[in-house]
N, CA, C and O atoms as a printed pandas DataFrame, in Angstrom:
     atom_number atom_name residue_name chain_id  residue_number  x_coord  y_coord  z_coord
0              1         N          MET        A               1    1.183   -0.094    6.207
1              2        CA          MET        A               1    2.150    0.483    5.375
2              3         C          MET        A               1    2.222    2.208    5.671
3              4         O          MET        A               1    2.904    3.021    6.296
4              5         N          GLY        A               2    1.323    2.165    4.991
5              6        CA          GLY        A               2    0.884    3.694    4.881
6              7         C          GLY        A               2    0.876    4.091    3.235
7              8         O          GLY        A               2    0.609    3.314    2.319
8              9         N          ASN        A               3    1.267    5.603    3.112
9             10        CA          ASN        A               3    1.532    5.874    1.908
10            11         C          ASN        A               3    3.028    5.575    1.217
11            12         O          ASN        A               3    4.032    5.689    1.920
12            13         N          THR        A               4    3.140    5.157   -0.303
13            14        CA          THR        A               4    4.893    5.082   -0.208
14            15         C          THR        A               4    4.988    6.083   -1.041
15            16         O          THR        A               4    5.851    6.140   -1.917
16            17         N          GLY        A               5    3.829    7.242   -0.776
17            18        CA          GLY        A               5    4.310    8.704   -1.654
18            19         C          GLY        A               5    5.092    8.736   -3.268
19            20         O          GLY        A               5    5.191    8.117   -4.328
20            21         N          ASP        A               6    5.401    9.591   -2.753
21            22        CA          ASP        A               6    5.105   10.315   -4.920
22            23         C          ASP        A               6    6.780    9.691   -5.325
23            24         O          ASP        A               6    7.039    9.295   -6.461
24            25         N          ASP        A               7    7.939    9.693   -4.051
25            26        CA          ASP        A               7    8.951    9.317   -4.256
26            27         C          ASP        A               7    9.273    7.840   -4.054
27            28         O          ASP        A               7    9.238    7.094   -3.076
28            29         N          LYS        A               8    9.657    7.664   -5.569
29            30        CA          LYS        A               8    9.571    5.141   -4.936
30            31         C          LYS        A               8   10.381    5.343   -4.726
31            32         O          LYS        A               8   10.469    4.838   -3.607
32            33         N          GLU        A               9   11.954    6.101   -5.077
33            34        CA          GLU        A               9   12.889    5.473   -4.786
34            35         C          GLU        A               9   13.469    5.574   -3.044
35            36         O          GLU        A               9   14.354    4.859   -2.574
36            37         N          ARG        A              10   12.880    6.403   -2.467
37            38        CA          ARG        A              10   12.937    7.335   -1.544
38            39         C          ARG        A              10   11.983    6.335   -0.865
39            40         O          ARG        A              10   12.417    5.808    0.159
40            41         N          PHE        A              11   11.167    6.109   -1.141
41            42        CA          PHE        A              11   10.266    5.041   -0.234
42            43         C          PHE        A              11   11.328    3.157   -0.212
43            44         O          PHE        A              11   10.956    2.351    0.640
44            45         N          PHE        A              12   11.932    2.942   -0.702
45            46        CA          PHE        A              12   12.695    2.181   -0.652
46            47         C          PHE        A              12   13.941    2.399    0.206
47            48         O          PHE        A              12   14.487    1.843    1.159
48            49         N          GLU        A              13   14.129    3.423   -0.539
49            50        CA          GLU        A              13   15.379    3.205    0.515
50            51         C          GLU        A              13   15.384    3.984    2.107
51            52         O          GLU        A              13   16.376    4.493    2.629
52            53         N          LEU        A              14   14.210    3.927    2.606
53            54        CA          LEU        A              14   13.715    3.651    3.955
54            55         C          LEU        A              14   13.589    2.812    4.122
55            56         O          LEU        A              14   13.833    2.528    5.294
56            57         N          LEU        A              15   13.253    1.965    3.482
57            58        CA          LEU        A              15   12.378    0.024    4.127
58            59         C          LEU        A              15   13.943   -0.731    4.787
59            60         O          LEU        A              15   14.785   -1.192    4.017
60            61         N          ASP        A              16   14.080   -0.741    5.993
61            62        CA          ASP        A              16   15.030   -1.483    6.292
62            63         C          ASP        A              16   14.750   -3.132    6.771
63            64         O          ASP        A              16   14.097   -3.564    7.721
64            65         N          ARG        A              17   15.435   -3.770    5.827
65            66        CA          ARG        A              17   15.472   -5.476    5.732
66            67         C          ARG        A              17   15.485   -6.254    7.169
67            68         O          ARG        A              17   15.125   -7.427    7.062
68            69         N          ASN        A              18   15.635   -6.072    7.751
69            70        CA          ASN        A              18   15.790   -6.648    9.540
70            71         C          ASN        A              18   13.929   -6.375    9.303
71            72         O          ASN        A              18   13.133   -7.312    9.253
72            73         N          HIS        A              19   13.692   -5.490    9.232
73            74        CA          HIS        A              19   12.096   -4.648    9.424
74            75         C          HIS        A              19   10.969   -5.883    9.369
75            76         O          HIS        A              19   10.219   -6.650    9.971
76            77         N          LEU        A              20   11.574   -5.343    7.988
77            78        CA          LEU        A              20   10.803   -6.428    7.472
78            79         C          LEU        A              20   10.606   -7.914    7.213
79            80         O          LEU        A              20    9.702   -8.613    6.756
80            81         N          ASN        A              21   12.273   -8.174    7.870
81            82        CA          ASN        A              21   11.656   -9.916    8.384
82            83         C          ASN        A              21   11.349  -10.075    9.246
83            84         O          ASN        A              21   10.974  -11.244    9.337
84            85         N          TRP        A              22   11.180   -9.237   10.635
85            86        CA          TRP        A              22   10.449   -9.515   11.638
86            87         C          TRP        A              22    8.771   -9.593   12.053
87            88         O          TRP        A              22    8.196  -10.217   12.944
88            89         N          ILE        A              23    8.110   -8.376   10.654
89            90        CA          ILE        A              23    7.185   -7.950   10.320
90            91         C          ILE        A              23    6.333   -9.882    9.784
91            92         O          ILE        A              23    5.346  -10.451   10.250
92            93         N          GLU        A              24    6.985  -10.169    9.044
93            94        CA          GLU        A              24    6.758  -11.618    7.955
94            95         C          GLU        A              24    6.983  -12.562    9.361
95            96         O          GLU        A              24    6.245  -13.535    9.207
96            97         N          ASN        A              25    7.569  -12.659   10.434
97            98        CA          ASN        A              25    7.959  -13.612   10.978
98            99         C          ASN        A              25    6.665  -12.802   12.027
99           100         O          ASN        A              25    5.663  -13.517   12.038
100          101         N          LEU        A              26    6.580  -12.189   12.431
101          102        CA          LEU        A              26    5.100  -12.145   13.220
102          103         C          LEU        A              26    3.882  -12.155   12.065
103          104         O          LEU        A              26    3.234  -12.910   12.789
104          105         N          ILE        A              27    3.444  -12.067   11.488
105          106        CA          ILE        A              27    2.680  -12.383   10.698
106          107         C          ILE        A              27    2.376  -13.701   10.675
107          108         O          ILE        A              27    1.231  -14.092   10.902
108          109         N          LEU        A              28    3.405  -14.535   10.388
109          110        CA          LEU        A              28    3.250  -16.430   10.125
110          111         C          LEU        A              28    3.519  -16.871   11.035
111          112         O          LEU        A              28    2.979  -17.976   11.066
112          113         N          GLY        A              29    4.535  -16.561   12.625
113          114        CA          GLY        A              29    4.260  -16.865   13.664
114          115         C          GLY        A              29    3.696  -16.586   13.895
115          116         O          GLY        A              29    2.739  -16.101   13.291
116          117         N          GLY        A              30    4.129  -16.828   16.081
117          118        CA          GLY        A              30    4.071  -16.308   17.331
118          119         C          GLY        A              30    2.172  -17.320   17.241
119          120         O          GLY        A              30    1.585  -18.322   16.834
120          121         N          LYS        A              31    2.006  -15.671   18.188
121          122        CA          LYS        A              31    0.840  -15.898   18.811
122          123         C          LYS        A              31   -1.190  -15.728   17.965
123          124         O          LYS        A              31   -1.682  -14.708   17.484
124          125         N          LYS        A              32   -1.585  -16.561   18.045
125          126        CA          LYS        A              32   -3.323  -16.884   16.964
126          127         C          LYS        A              32   -3.395  -15.323   16.414
127          128         O          LYS        A              32   -3.439  -14.256   17.027
128          129         N          LYS        A              33   -3.389  -15.560   15.350
129          130        CA          LYS        A              33   -3.851  -14.103   15.320
130          131         C          LYS        A              33   -4.675  -13.804   13.409
131          132         O          LYS        A              33   -4.096  -14.334   12.460
132          133         N          PHE        A              34   -5.763  -13.087   13.196
133          134        CA          PHE        A              34   -6.321  -13.173   11.779
134          135         C          PHE        A              34   -5.903  -11.617   11.159
135          136         O          PHE        A              34   -5.943  -10.512   11.698
136          137         N          VAL        A              35   -5.535  -11.993    9.946
137          138        CA          VAL        A              35   -4.498  -11.214    9.223
138          139         C          VAL        A              35   -4.832  -10.464    8.274
139          140         O          VAL        A              35   -4.289  -10.943    7.278
140          141         N          LEU        A              36   -5.213   -9.868    8.085
141          142        CA          LEU        A              36   -6.132   -8.992    6.465
142          143         C          LEU        A              36   -5.228   -8.772    5.916
143          144         O          LEU        A              36   -4.134   -8.535    6.430
144          145         N          VAL        A              37   -5.579   -8.811    4.285
145          146        CA          VAL        A              37   -4.250   -8.660    3.594
146          147         C          VAL        A              37   -4.918   -7.557    2.271
147          148         O          VAL        A              37   -5.686   -8.345    1.720
148          149         N          ASN        A              38   -4.995   -6.746    1.795
149          150        CA          ASN        A              38   -5.334   -6.140    0.468
150          151         C          ASN        A              38   -4.650   -6.673   -0.523
151          152         O          ASN        A              38   -3.579   -7.260   -0.372
152          153         N          GLN        A              39   -5.700   -6.361   -2.472
153          154        CA          GLN        A              39   -4.810   -6.385   -3.207
154          155         C          GLN        A              39   -3.543   -4.824   -3.466
155          156         O          GLN        A              39   -2.462   -4.819   -4.055
156          157         N          THR        A              40   -4.265   -3.692   -2.760
157          158        CA          THR        A              40   -2.907   -2.698   -2.874
158          159         C          THR        A              40   -1.570   -3.522   -1.798
159          160         O          THR        A              40   -0.392   -3.497   -2.154
160          161         N          LEU        A              41   -1.802   -3.870   -1.131
161          162        CA          LEU        A              41   -0.609   -4.219   -0.047
162          163         C          LEU        A              41    0.178   -5.407   -0.471
163          164         O          LEU        A              41    1.401   -5.469   -0.352
164          165         N          VAL        A              42   -0.674   -6.484   -1.040
165          166        CA          VAL        A              42   -0.066   -7.273   -1.659
166          167         C          VAL        A              42    0.867   -6.812   -2.649
167          168         O          VAL        A              42    2.067   -6.879   -2.381
168          169         N          ASN        A              43    0.526   -6.397   -3.647
169          170        CA          ASN        A              43    1.057   -5.587   -4.997
170          171         C          ASN        A              43    2.692   -4.847   -3.888
171          172         O          ASN        A              43    3.841   -5.286   -3.946
172          173         N          SER        A              44    2.242   -3.805   -3.107
173          174        CA          SER        A              44    3.453   -3.177   -2.547
174          175         C          SER        A              44    4.098   -4.223   -1.699
175          176         O          SER        A              44    4.968   -3.986   -0.862
176          177         N          LEU        A              45    3.485   -5.683   -2.047
177          178        CA          LEU        A              45    4.885   -6.670   -1.236
178          179         C          LEU        A              45    5.359   -7.079   -1.976
179          180         O          LEU        A              45    6.577   -7.258   -1.945
180          181         N          LYS        A              46    4.712   -7.362   -2.831
181          182        CA          LYS        A              46    5.756   -7.829   -4.449
182          183         C          LYS        A              46    6.435   -6.921   -4.453
183          184         O          LYS        A              46    7.427   -7.073   -3.741
184          185         N          GLN        A              47    6.366   -5.996   -4.946
185          186        CA          GLN        A              47    7.209   -5.031   -5.799
186          187         C          GLN        A              47    8.740   -5.060   -4.525
187          188         O          GLN        A              47    9.911   -5.312   -4.807
188          189         N          ILE        A              48    7.999   -4.613   -2.782
189          190        CA          ILE        A              48    9.101   -4.892   -1.617
190          191         C          ILE        A              48   10.248   -6.061   -2.144
191          192         O          ILE        A              48   11.479   -6.046   -2.121
192          193         N          GLN        A              49    9.416   -6.913   -2.552
193          194        CA          GLN        A              49   10.195   -8.189   -2.646
194          195         C          GLN        A              49   10.859   -8.679   -3.589
195          196         O          GLN        A              49   11.527   -9.666   -3.282
196          197         N          ASN        A              50   10.927   -8.242   -4.923
197          198        CA          ASN        A              50   11.815   -8.081   -5.906
198          199         C          ASN        A              50   12.633   -7.503   -5.796
199          200         O          ASN        A              50   13.689   -8.064   -6.089
200          201         N          ARG        A              51   12.713   -6.185   -5.364
201          202        CA          ARG        A              51   14.038   -5.165   -5.226
202          203         C          ARG        A              51   14.636   -5.134   -4.031
203          204         O          ARG        A              51   15.653   -4.446   -3.941
204          205         N          LEU        A              52   14.158   -5.853   -2.862
205          206        CA          LEU        A              52   14.930   -5.751   -1.145
206          207         C          LEU        A              52   14.701   -7.375   -1.162
207          208         O          LEU        A              52   14.455   -7.569    0.028
208          209         N          GLY        A              53   14.642   -8.520   -1.731
209          210        CA          GLY        A              53   14.806   -9.988   -1.524
210          211         C          GLY        A              53   14.223  -10.039   -0.041
211          212         O          GLY        A              53   14.779  -10.532    0.940
212          213         N          VAL        A              54   12.943   -9.400   -0.102
213          214        CA          VAL        A              54   12.398   -9.618    1.371
214          215         C          VAL        A              54   10.385  -10.335    1.327
215          216         O          VAL        A              54    9.663  -10.469    0.339
216          217         N          PHE        A              55   10.040  -10.665    2.950
217          218        CA          PHE        A              55    9.157  -11.533    2.008
218          219         C          PHE        A              55    8.966  -12.682    1.133
219          220         O          PHE        A              55    8.080  -13.145    0.415
220          221         N          GLY        A              56    9.672  -12.843    1.342
221          222        CA          GLY        A              56   10.238  -14.518    0.407
222          223         C          GLY        A              56    8.180  -16.002    0.086
223          224         O          GLY        A              56    7.355  -16.353   -0.758
224          225         N          ARG        A              57    8.684  -16.224    1.880
225          226        CA          ARG        A              57    7.427  -17.033    2.613
226          227         C          ARG        A              57    6.183  -16.157    2.478
227          228         O          ARG        A              57    5.202  -16.653    1.925
228          229         N          LEU        A              58    6.115  -14.586    3.043
229          230        CA          LEU        A              58    4.572  -14.551    2.887
230          231         C          LEU        A              58    4.157  -14.153    1.328
231          232         O          LEU        A              58    2.958  -13.896    1.224
232          233         N          GLY        A              59    5.209  -14.015   -0.371
233          234        CA          GLY        A              59    4.433  -13.324   -1.139
234          235         C          GLY        A              59    4.962  -15.074   -1.616
235          236         O          GLY        A              59    5.528  -14.817   -2.678
236          237         N          ARG        A              60    5.047  -16.117   -1.496
237          238        CA          ARG        A              60    4.660  -17.242   -2.244
238          239         C          ARG        A              60    3.349  -17.899   -1.780
239          240         O          ARG        A              60    2.733  -18.698   -2.485
240          241         N          ILE        A              61    2.766  -17.324    0.063
241          242        CA          ILE        A              61    1.841  -17.668    0.412
242          243         C          ILE        A              61    0.170  -16.539   -0.541
243          244         O          ILE        A              61   -1.011  -16.695   -0.849
244          245         N          LEU        A              62    1.011  -15.747   -0.583
245          246        CA          LEU        A              62    0.159  -14.723   -1.662
246          247         C          LEU        A              62   -0.246  -14.904   -2.799
247          248         O          LEU        A              62   -1.435  -14.856   -3.115
248          249         N          ASP        A              63    0.651  -15.126   -3.530
249          250        CA          ASP        A              63    0.970  -15.529   -5.023
250          251         C          ASP        A              63   -0.226  -15.769   -5.479
251          252         O          ASP        A              63   -0.885  -16.537   -4.779
252          253         N          ALA        A              64   -0.804  -15.303   -6.572
253          254        CA          ALA        A              64   -2.206  -15.435   -7.585
254          255         C          ALA        A              64   -3.179  -16.467   -6.252
255          256         O          ALA        A              64   -3.756  -17.554   -6.239
256          257         N          LYS        A              65   -3.011  -15.768   -5.634
257          258        CA          LYS        A              65   -4.515  -15.813   -4.804
258          259         C          LYS        A              65   -5.774  -15.051   -5.076
259          260         O          LYS        A              65   -5.906  -13.828   -5.021
260          261         N          GLU        A              66   -6.790  -16.051   -5.413
261          262        CA          GLU        A              66   -8.536  -14.867   -5.643
262          263         C          GLU        A              66   -8.498  -14.312   -4.401
263          264         O          GLU        A              66   -7.774  -14.665   -3.470
264          265         N          THR        A              67   -9.564  -13.142   -4.417
265          266        CA          THR        A              67  -10.374  -12.526   -3.875
266          267         C          THR        A              67  -11.743  -12.576   -3.695
267          268         O          THR        A              67  -12.465  -12.808   -4.664
268          269         N          PRO        A              68  -12.308  -12.350   -2.342
269          270        CA          PRO        A              68  -11.740  -12.579   -1.456
270          271         C          PRO        A              68  -11.359  -14.187   -1.089
271          272         O          PRO        A              68  -12.137  -14.948   -1.665
272          273         N          SER        A              69  -10.470  -14.799   -0.369
273          274        CA          SER        A              69  -10.508  -15.737    0.219
274          275         C          SER        A              69   -9.351  -15.792    1.212
275          276         O          SER        A              69   -8.521  -14.914    1.450
276          277         N          VAL        A              70   -9.522  -17.515    1.959
277          278        CA          VAL        A              70   -8.435  -17.081    3.081
278          279         C          VAL        A              70   -7.634  -18.295    2.480
279          280         O          VAL        A              70   -8.075  -19.370    2.073
280          281         N          ILE        A              71   -6.331  -17.833    2.534
281          282        CA          ILE        A              71   -5.501  -18.820    2.249
282          283         C          ILE        A              71   -4.249  -18.925    2.730
283          284         O          ILE        A              71   -3.283  -19.049    1.978
284          285         N          LEU        A              72   -4.132  -18.877    4.297
285          286        CA          LEU        A              72   -3.236  -19.500    4.996
286          287         C          LEU        A              72   -3.997  -19.178    6.022
287          288         O          LEU        A              72   -4.274  -18.090    6.527
288          289         N          GLU        A              73   -4.495  -20.953    6.421
289          290        CA          GLU        A              73   -4.745  -21.429    7.842
290          291         C          GLU        A              73   -4.341  -22.538    8.628
291          292         O          GLU        A              73   -4.497  -23.729    8.357
292          293         N          ASN        A              74   -3.764  -21.993    9.710
293          294        CA          ASN        A              74   -3.353  -23.174   10.654
294          295         C          ASN        A              74   -4.365  -22.715   11.939
295          296         O          ASN        A              74   -5.367  -22.001   11.959
296          297         N          ASP        A              75   -3.546  -23.549   13.139
297          298        CA          ASP        A              75   -3.391  -22.778   13.729
298          299         C          ASP        A              75   -2.918  -21.951   15.024
299          300         O          ASP        A              75   -3.001  -22.005   16.251
300          301         N          ASN        A              76   -2.570  -21.444   14.376
301          302        CA          ASN        A              76   -1.942  -19.955   15.112
302          303         C          ASN        A              76   -2.677  -18.708   14.396
303          304         O          ASN        A              76   -3.388  -17.863   14.939
304          305         N          VAL        A              77   -2.173  -18.858   12.481
305          306        CA          VAL        A              77   -2.562  -17.607   11.887
306          307         C          VAL        A              77   -4.299  -17.667   10.819
307          308         O          VAL        A              77   -4.981  -18.692   10.827
308          309         N          VAL        A              78   -4.542  -16.938   10.356
309          310        CA          VAL        A              78   -5.665  -16.818    9.118
310          311         C          VAL        A              78   -5.049  -16.123    8.497
311          312         O          VAL        A              78   -4.337  -15.278    9.040
312          313         N          LEU        A              79   -5.125  -16.259    7.091
313          314        CA          LEU        A              79   -4.214  -15.082    6.630
314          315         C          LEU        A              79   -4.904  -14.680    5.648
315          316         O          LEU        A              79   -4.547  -15.301    4.647
316          317         N          TYR        A              80   -6.242  -13.481    5.275
317          318        CA          TYR        A              80   -7.341  -13.848    4.665
318          319         C          TYR        A              80   -7.180  -12.875    3.419
319          320         O          TYR        A              80   -6.939  -11.751    3.861
320          321         N          ASN        A              81   -7.215  -12.877    2.257
321          322        CA          ASN        A              81   -6.872  -11.592    1.085
322          323         C          ASN        A              81   -7.893  -11.011    0.647
323          324         O          ASN        A              81   -8.184  -11.568   -0.412
324          325         N          GLY        A              82   -8.622  -10.177    0.874
325          326        CA          GLY        A              82   -9.898   -9.301    1.150
326          327         C          GLY        A              82   -9.383   -7.937    0.319
327          328         O          GLY        A              82   -8.331   -7.634   -0.243
328          329         N          TYR        A              83  -10.481   -7.369    0.504
329          330        CA          TYR        A              83  -10.433   -5.675   -0.215
330          331         C          TYR        A              83  -10.053   -4.600    0.940
331          332         O          TYR        A              83  -10.195   -4.774    2.151
332          333         N          SER        A              84   -9.545   -3.465    0.300
333          334        CA          SER        A              84   -9.516   -2.601    1.386
334          335         C          SER        A              84  -10.859   -1.503    1.976
335          336         O          SER        A              84  -11.733   -0.961    1.299
336          337         N          PHE        A              85  -10.736   -1.467    2.765
337          338        CA          PHE        A              85  -11.569   -0.975    3.803
338          339         C          PHE        A              85  -12.462   -0.158    2.860
339          340         O          PHE        A              85  -13.686   -0.297    2.861
340          341         N          SER        A              86  -11.670    0.893    1.872
341          342        CA          SER        A              86  -12.389    1.673    1.787
342          343         C          SER        A              86  -12.429    1.697    0.244
343          344         O          SER        A              86  -12.626    2.795   -0.276
344          345         N          HIS        A              87  -12.172    0.000   -1.006
345          346        CA          HIS        A              87  -13.270   -0.099   -1.636
346          347         C          HIS        A              87  -14.307   -0.436   -1.629
347          348         O          HIS        A              87  -14.790   -0.372   -0.499
348          349         N          SER        A              88  -15.112   -0.877   -2.535
349          350        CA          SER        A              88  -16.969   -0.986   -2.683
350          351         C          SER        A              88  -17.350   -1.916   -2.210
351          352         O          SER        A              88  -18.345   -2.283   -2.836
352          353         N          VAL        A              89  -17.150   -2.489   -1.500
353          354        CA          VAL        A              89  -17.763   -3.983   -0.893
354          355         C          VAL        A              89  -18.588   -3.681   -0.477
355          356         O          VAL        A              89  -18.923   -2.649    0.104
356          357         N          THR        A              90  -19.554   -5.532   -0.990
357          358        CA          THR        A              90  -21.291   -5.490   -0.841
358          359         C          THR        A              90  -21.375   -5.943    0.981
359          360         O          THR        A              90  -20.323   -6.096    1.602
360          361         N          ASN        A              91  -22.455   -6.081    1.525
361          362        CA          ASN        A              91  -22.380   -6.212    2.982
362          363         C          ASN        A              91  -22.591   -7.501    2.728
363          364         O          ASN        A              91  -22.831   -8.024    3.816
364          365         N          ALA        A              92  -22.639   -8.434    1.734
365          366        CA          ALA        A              92  -22.686   -9.651    1.716
366          367         C          ALA        A              92  -20.692  -10.249    2.092
367          368         O          ALA        A              92  -20.204  -11.298    2.512
368          369         N          TYR        A              93  -20.160   -9.024    1.688
369          370        CA          TYR        A              93  -18.879   -9.161    1.839
370          371         C          TYR        A              93  -18.356   -9.184    3.052
371          372         O          TYR        A              93  -17.454   -9.966    3.352
372          373         N          LEU        A              94  -19.007   -8.098    4.091
373          374        CA          LEU        A              94  -18.400   -7.667    5.317
374          375         C          LEU        A              94  -19.184   -8.616    6.464
375          376         O          LEU        A              94  -18.713   -8.887    7.568
376          377         N          ASP        A              95  -20.731   -9.141    5.854
377          378        CA          ASP        A              95  -20.862  -10.994    6.533
378          379         C          ASP        A              95  -19.665  -11.263    6.996
379          380         O          ASP        A              95  -18.902  -10.939    7.906
380          381         N          GLY        A              96  -19.797  -12.477    5.399
381          382        CA          GLY        A              96  -18.876  -13.545    5.794
382          383         C          GLY        A              96  -17.078  -12.842    5.888
383          384         O          GLY        A              96  -16.136  -13.621    5.741
384          385         N          LEU        A              97  -16.948  -12.045    6.022
385          386        CA          LEU        A              97  -15.568  -11.998    6.833
386          387         C          LEU        A              97  -15.694  -10.898    8.268
387          388         O          LEU        A              97  -14.771  -10.383    8.899
388          389         N          ARG        A              98  -16.517  -10.831    8.388
389          390        CA          ARG        A              98  -17.290  -11.352   10.275
390          391         C          ARG        A              98  -17.841  -12.372   10.738
391          392         O          ARG        A              98  -17.852  -12.655   11.936
392          393         N          ASN        A              99  -18.371  -13.051    9.818
393          394        CA          ASN        A              99  -17.979  -14.772    9.578
394          395         C          ASN        A              99  -16.874  -15.107   10.226
395          396         O          ASN        A              99  -16.802  -15.384   11.423
396          397         N          LYS        A             100  -15.940  -15.084    9.389
397          398        CA          LYS        A             100  -14.592  -16.016    9.225
398          399         C          LYS        A             100  -14.206  -15.529   10.590
399          400         O          LYS        A             100  -14.146  -16.315   11.535
400          401         N          MET        A             101  -13.962  -14.347   10.707
401          402        CA          MET        A             101  -13.656  -13.281   12.362
402          403         C          MET        A             101  -13.645  -14.149   13.226
403          404         O          MET        A             101  -12.687  -14.650   13.814
404          405         N          LEU        A             102  -15.370  -14.454   13.366
405          406        CA          LEU        A             102  -16.181  -14.759   14.971
406          407         C          LEU        A             102  -15.712  -16.430   14.747
407          408         O          LEU        A             102  -15.561  -17.115   15.759
408          409         N          ALA        A             103  -15.491  -17.043   13.378
409          410        CA          ALA        A             103  -15.102  -18.485   13.481
410          411         C          ALA        A             103  -14.012  -18.462   13.795
411          412         O          ALA        A             103  -13.961  -19.437   14.545
412          413         N          PHE        A             104  -12.489  -17.801   13.759
413          414        CA          PHE        A             104  -11.335  -18.152   14.178
414          415         C          PHE        A             104  -11.243  -17.619   15.635
415          416         O          PHE        A             104  -10.244  -17.606   16.353
416          417         N          LEU        A             105  -12.271  -17.262   15.866
417          418        CA          LEU        A             105  -11.936  -16.726   17.813
418          419         C          LEU        A             105  -13.446  -17.557   18.029
419          420         O          LEU        A             105  -14.278  -17.276   18.892
420          421         N          GLY        A             106  -13.534  -18.426   17.215
421          422        CA          GLY        A             106  -14.140  -19.408   18.020
422          423         C          GLY        A             106  -15.684  -19.419   18.691
423          424         O          GLY        A             106  -16.094  -20.213   19.536
424          425         N          GLU        A             107  -16.675  -17.926   17.857
425          426        CA          GLU        A             107  -17.114  -17.997   18.774
426          427         C          GLU        A             107  -18.548  -18.162   17.570
427          428         O          GLU        A             107  -18.313  -18.105   16.363
428          429         N          ASN        A             108  -19.475  -18.292   17.907
429          430        CA          ASN        A             108  -20.678  -19.134   16.821
430          431         C          ASN        A             108  -21.942  -17.628   17.239
431          432         O          ASN        A             108  -22.030  -17.139   18.365
432          433         N          ARG        A             109  -22.662  -17.226   16.177
433          434        CA          ARG        A             109  -23.729  -16.122   16.023
434          435         C          ARG        A             109  -24.053  -16.093   14.845
435          436         O          ARG        A             109  -24.900  -15.288   14.456
C-alpha cells in the first residue's frame, strides 16, 4: 500500500474500488499463498473499509485479532497477522514466522 502521505483526502480520492475488490479477491481466493499483514496495514484497511465500503470479508477476518497469529488458514491461504519488518521484533518471532511459512510450503526443517 505504501505511504498514504500527508493529504489523507487525496489518498482516499486516488483509491479505486474495483482494484481494491480485486486485491481482496486475490488475497482470499485463487492459488496457494502465505499473506503477512501488519497492524499498520490492518488499520489502513479498516479506514478504507469505513470510507469506501470495500474489504468487507477481509475486514471481518482481521477484526480484533491477536498479533502475532494465524487468523485464516485453509487449503489455499494462510493469513498471518504479524508485525512490520521495521518493528523491533525478537529472533523468536522471526523463527516462529519462518516455521509457519515452511509448514505452509510443506517443508520440515
